[in-house]
N, C-alpha and C positions, 0 to 999 in steps of 0.2 A: 877132431879140431875143425877139419874142413867142412864136416856136415854141419857143425854148429855155426860156422861162419855163413855157409850157404843158407842155412835156415834164417839167420838174422837178416841177410840181405833180402831174402824172399819176403820176409814179414815187412821189411821197410819198403820194398817195391809194391807190396800189396797196399800198405797204408797210403803210399804216394797216389796210387792208381785210384783208390776210393776218394782220396781228397780231390783228385782232378775230376772224377765223376761228379762228386758233390758241387764243385765249383761250376762244372758245366751246367748241371741241373738248375742251380740257382741263378746263373747268368740268363738262362732262357726262361726262368719262372718269373724273375722281377725285372729283367733287363728290358731294353728297348725293343728286342725281337721276341717278346714274351709268347712263344709258341704254345707253352703249356698254361698260359694265363687263362683266367676265367671266361668261359664261353659267353657270348652275347648274342645280339641280333643287329642286322644292318638297317640303316636309314640313309637316305640321300638328301642332298641339297644342292641346288644350282646357284653359282655366283657368276656375275659378270667379270670378276677379276679375282683370281686365287693367287695372286703374287704374294710370296712370303710363306706359303703353306706347302707342305710336302707329306708324304707317307709317314705315319707314325706321330703326326702333329697331335698333341692332346686335345681332347674335347673336354671342357669343364662346365660344371653347373655350380653356381655360387662359389667359384674359386676352387671346387674340389673336382679332380679328375674322374670323369664318368666314361670315358671311351677314347678312341683314337681314330685318326683318318686312316682308312684302309686303302683307298684308291682315289686317284684324281684323273679324270678324262675329259675329253671335249665332248660337248653335247651342242652340236651346230657350232656356234661361235661363243659359246659359254662353257664355264667349267662345271663338270658334274663331279661332286665330291661324295664318295660313298664312306659312311661312318660305321664303325663297329661300337656299339653301346653295350655296357654291362647288362647282364641279364636281369639284375636285380633293380636297375634303374628304369622307371616308366616315364615316358614322355607324352604329355598331353598333345593332341592334334594341333591346337592353336598356339604351340610354343614358338619362340622366335630364336633364330640363330644369327650370329654376327662375328665378324673377324675382330679380335682384340689383340692389343700388344702388351707385354710386360714392360711398361715404361715407354718412353719415347722411341728409344733405339733397341728394345728387347726384342725377344723372339715372339712371334705371333702364335695365336692359339684360337680355338673356336670356343665360343661361349654360347650355351643354351640357356635361354630365360624360359622357365616353364610357364605354361598358360594355365587357364582355370577350367578348361573343358573336361568333362568326365571321360570323354572318349580317348583311348590311348593309341599311340602309333604302333603298328605291328610290324613284323619282318617285312623288309622292302618298302616301308612307308616313306613318305616325302615331306619334309618339312617345308611349308609354303612361305612362312614369313621370314624372309631373308633381309638382313641389314648389310648393306655393302660397306666395307671399310673405306674411308677417305685415301685418295691417292696422294701421298706426300710429295711425290715429284711434281704432280700438277698443282698442288696446294703452293709449294715453293715458287713454281713458275708464275702463278697468279700473283703472289706476294711481290715478287721481283718486278713483274710488269707494272703493279700499282705503284711501287716505289719509284720506278722509272717515270711513270706519268706524273706523280706528284712533284718530282724533281724538275721536269719540263715545265709543269705549270708554274712552281715557284720561280723558275728563271723567267718565265714570260712575264709574271707580275712584277718582278724586279725590274725588267726593262720597261714596262708601261708606267710604273709610278715614278713620277718626277721628284725633284727635291722640294718643290713647292708643296706637292701632295703629301710628301713625308713630313714636312713642317706642319701642315694641317692636321695630319694624324697625330703628331707629337702633342700639338696644342689641344687637340680634342681629348687625349688622354690626361693631360694636366687639367683640363676643365672638369673632367669626370672625377679626378682626385680631390679637386676643390670642393666639388659638389658633395662628394662623400664626407669630407671634413666638416662641411656645414650641417649635413644631415646628422652627423654624429654629435655636433655641438647642440643642435635643435633637440635631439633626444635627451642629452645631458640636462639641458635647461628645463625641459618639461618632463623630467623623469617622474615627478610626484603626480602630475596629471596622468601620465601614462600608467602609473601604478594604480591610481583610482579607477581608470577605465578598465584595467584588468581586473581589479577587485570587483567592479559592477558586473563584468562579464561572468566572473566565477559565482557571484551572487544569483545572477540570472540563470545560469546553468544549474545551480543548486535547487533554485525554485522549480525549474523544469523537471529535474529529477524527481523532486517531491510530487509534482503534478502527475508525472508518469507512473509513480509508485501508488498514488491515490487511485489513479485510473485503473491500474492493475489490481488494486484491492477492491474495486467496485464502489468507491466513494465519489460523491458529486454526481452532477448531471452526466459528464462524459463517462464516468465509472459505470453508472447505471446502464447507459446505452451500450457499453461494451460487455458488461457482466451480467446484466439482468436478463435472465432467460424469458421471464414473462413478458417483458417489453419486446424481446425478439418474437415470442409466440404471437403476441398482439399484432405486431407489424406483419407477420406472415399471414394471419387470419385476414388482416385488412387487404392484403395484396390478393388473397384468394377471393375475397368478396368482390374487389374490383375486377378481377378476372371474370368472375361469374356475370357480374352486370355488363361488362364489355361484350361477353359471349351472347347474353340475351339481347343486347342492343343489335349486335351483328345479325342475330336471327329474326329481328323485327318484333321482339316481345315487349310488353309494356309501352308507356307513353313515349319515352324517348326511342324505343325501337321502331314504333310506327312513324314518329317524326323522321327518323333517319331512313327507313326503309319503305314507308307507304308512299308511292308516287302520286296517288289520288290526293292525299292530304296536302302534298307538296304543290300540286297543281291548284288546289283550292286557296291555299295560302298565297300563291302567286297571283291568282285572279283577284283576291281580296286586296292585296297590296296595290295591284294595278287600278282597282276601283277607287281606293283611297287616294291614289295619286291623281286620277281624273277628278274627283271632288276637289282636292286642294288646287288643282289647276283652274277648275271653274270658279272657285271663291277668289282666286287671284285675279281672274278676268272679270269678276263682278257679275257672274251669272248665278241665277237662283236667289232665294231669299238670303241665305247666308252670305253670298256674293255681294248682294246689294247692301246688306247691313255693313259689310266690311268696305265697300267701294264707294256707295252713294252718300255724299255729305248731306244732301237735302233730307234724306230718310232720317239721318242722325239727328238733324236740327229738329224736324218734326217730332221725333221720339223724345228729344229733350224738352220741347214744349209741352207735350202731352204729360210728361213726368212732372213738370212745374205745375200744370193745371190740377193734377190729381193730388199734389202736395197741398195746394191752396184749398181745394174742396175737403181734404182731410182736416186742415185746420179749422175751416168753418163749421164742420161737423162737431168738433171738439167744443167750439165756442157755443153752439146751440143746444148741446146736450143737457146742460143743467136746467135751462128755461123750459125744455120740453118735458123733463122729469117733473118739475114743479107744476106745470100746467095739468099734467096727467093726475097727480096726487090731489089737486085742488078740485078737479071734475069729479073725482071719486066721492068727495064728501059733500059737494054741493051740486 
């Protein structure tokens, strides 16, 4: 009987011991101190302020835990954080790390935003792109300071504005309300005209849409200019021809090239222009035959008289011609 009792007690004790061992194993396997957890590799990141973070703080990617903080230490006057990342998770070198919070007052965690680089961070690698978390204490202090300054400013304005100025402001508001009412009535009275204007605008826009559609389809002059490749090719050839002509002119080829580049031709042209200028100056001064014809009135009068005498002589010859012809014929027969 006693042996049976001892045997039962021994069995119960063994079962309890096995349960404790299993519980101990599971607590270290999936608990916060996962000694037997999946092996990984270490990365580092440097933050100016690591407030709210501690060892075993989770590191997440897209909201899924991918590692934990292993160690936090000082690197000069900054916080050097050592991370343990699961071996199955690969982090590109251009990834970004930031401190996030689960809600406004929730626990903090590190979030890694993977980059696009093909190169992967290895054991002991450092994440360079670090986004600092806002310091809520400083933020609240800034908000309080701004609110205090705003209150002081409003108090100063309240002391500056007199009753007369307040009345003017009130009157301005009333005038604005009246103007708004008049504007509303104006719109109501001209509702038909406004509707027609809107309708015309719609029709205009529809026409423009059709025009753009025709242009895209290659219809009309604009459509051909935009879509016709032959026109584009012709314009391109014309541009090339112009380039060739300009190059030949620049090299002094052809008539235009010689006019542009030949200095002797330029000098001759300049001398010719100077001679023409001297000639015209001489004519203006009455020098030479042309100058006398242009400036000497007596020569003009003599020329006019001579022209009249020539005209009279021509008229006399015309009158004498029939008599002369008859005399000649009479002499031939007699």
